[in-house]
N, C-alpha and C positions, 0 to 999 in steps of 0.2 A: 486814398486813390489819387488825390491831387498831389500828394508828396511823391508818390511813385512816378507820376507824370513829370514832375519837376526834375527828379533825378534822371529820368530818361532824356529829357531835353538838355540837361546840363552835362551829360556824359561827354567826354572828349571827342569820341568818334562822330557823334551827331553834329556837334559844333564844327568839327573839321570838315565834314561832308558838306555842311551848309556853306561854309566859306569857300570850299572848292567849287561848288556849283556856281556861286555868285561870281567868283573870279573867272570861271570858265565862260560864263555868259559875256562878261566884260571883254575877255580876251577874244571871244568869237567875233565881237564887233570890230576889234582891231584887225583881226585877220581878214574879215570881209572888206574892210576899208583898204587894206593892203592889196587884196586881189582886184577889187573894182577900181581902185585909184591908180595903181601902178602896173600890175601885171596885165590887166585887160587892155589898157592903152598900148602897152608894148606889143601885145599880140596883134592889135589893130595896125600898129606901125609896120610890123613885119609881114603879116598876112593880108593886110588891106581891109579886113573886117574885124570888128571887136568880138563877134561871136559867130558861131557856125549854124545857127538855128534855121537858116534858109536852105541848108543842104538837105536834100532828100530826093526820093524818086517814087514813082507810082507803079504799082504792080496790080493788075486787074482792078483798077479803080480805087485801090487803097493806097494812101500816101504813107510812105515809111519815112519818118523824120529822123534820119541818121544824125543830123546836126544837133538836135537837142541832146541826144546821147553823148555826142562828142563834147558838147559844152559841159555836161555834168561830169564826165570823166576828167576833162581838163581842169575844171574847178576843183575836183577832189585832189588831183595830183598837185596842183598849186598850193592848196591849203595844207596838204600833208607835208610838202616840201618846206613851206614856211614854218610850220610847227616844228619840224625836225631841225631846221637850221637855226631858228631863233629861240627855241625853248629846249628841246631835248639835248642837243649838243652842248650848249652852255651849262645846263644843269648837270650833265654827265661829267664835264670837266670839273665843275665845282665839287661834285661828290667824290671824284677821284682824288682831288687835292685834299679834301677833308680826311680821306682814308689814309693817305700817305704821311700825314703829320705824325710825328713821334709822340707817344703818350707822355704825359708829364711824369717826372720822376716821383716816386712815392715819398711822402714826408714822414711816414711812420715805418717802424720795423718791429718785429716780435722779439720779446725777451726770451732767450733760450731756456731760462729757468722756469718762469711763471707763465710764459706765452701771452703776456699782456702787450698791448701796443704802446710803444715808447717813441719819442721823437728820434729821427735818424741820427742827429748829432749828439745824442745823449751818451755819456760814458758810464752811467750807472742807472739801473732800473728804478723808477720812482715808486714801484709797487713792492718789489721784494728786495731792493737795494743791492742786488748782485751786480758785479761789474759786467759791462757789455763788451763784446769784441769790437774792434775798430770797424767802422763802416766803410 
C-alpha cells in the first residue's frame, strides 16, 4: 500500500499540479502587489479616492454598500487584465511561435526492399545490401 501511495505521489500530473498551485500562490502575491501598489494609487490620483467603500445609500433604515461591490468588481477587472496582458498574451505568442517552427528533417529513411531504417545519406542498405535510390 505504501508503494502504491509513492507511485501516486510521483506521477507526473500530481507533481505538475503541486508546482502549478505553488506558482499560482506566488503569482497571486505579485498580482496583489501590482494592484495595490500601482493601480490603486492611479485610481486615487484620477478619482480622488483609492477606493469606493464609502459610496452607499440608505433605504428604509438599511444601508446599501454599493462602494464595496464596486471595489470588488474593479479589483476583479484589474486582476483579470493584469493576468491577460502579463501572462496569457505572452504565453500565447510563445506557443504560436513554437507551433510555426518547421519540424527537423528526418535523418532516416526506409529501404524499399527490406523496409528497415537506414541513414538518409546511405547509398546501399546496411541490412539487405540493396542499392538505395538517391535521396
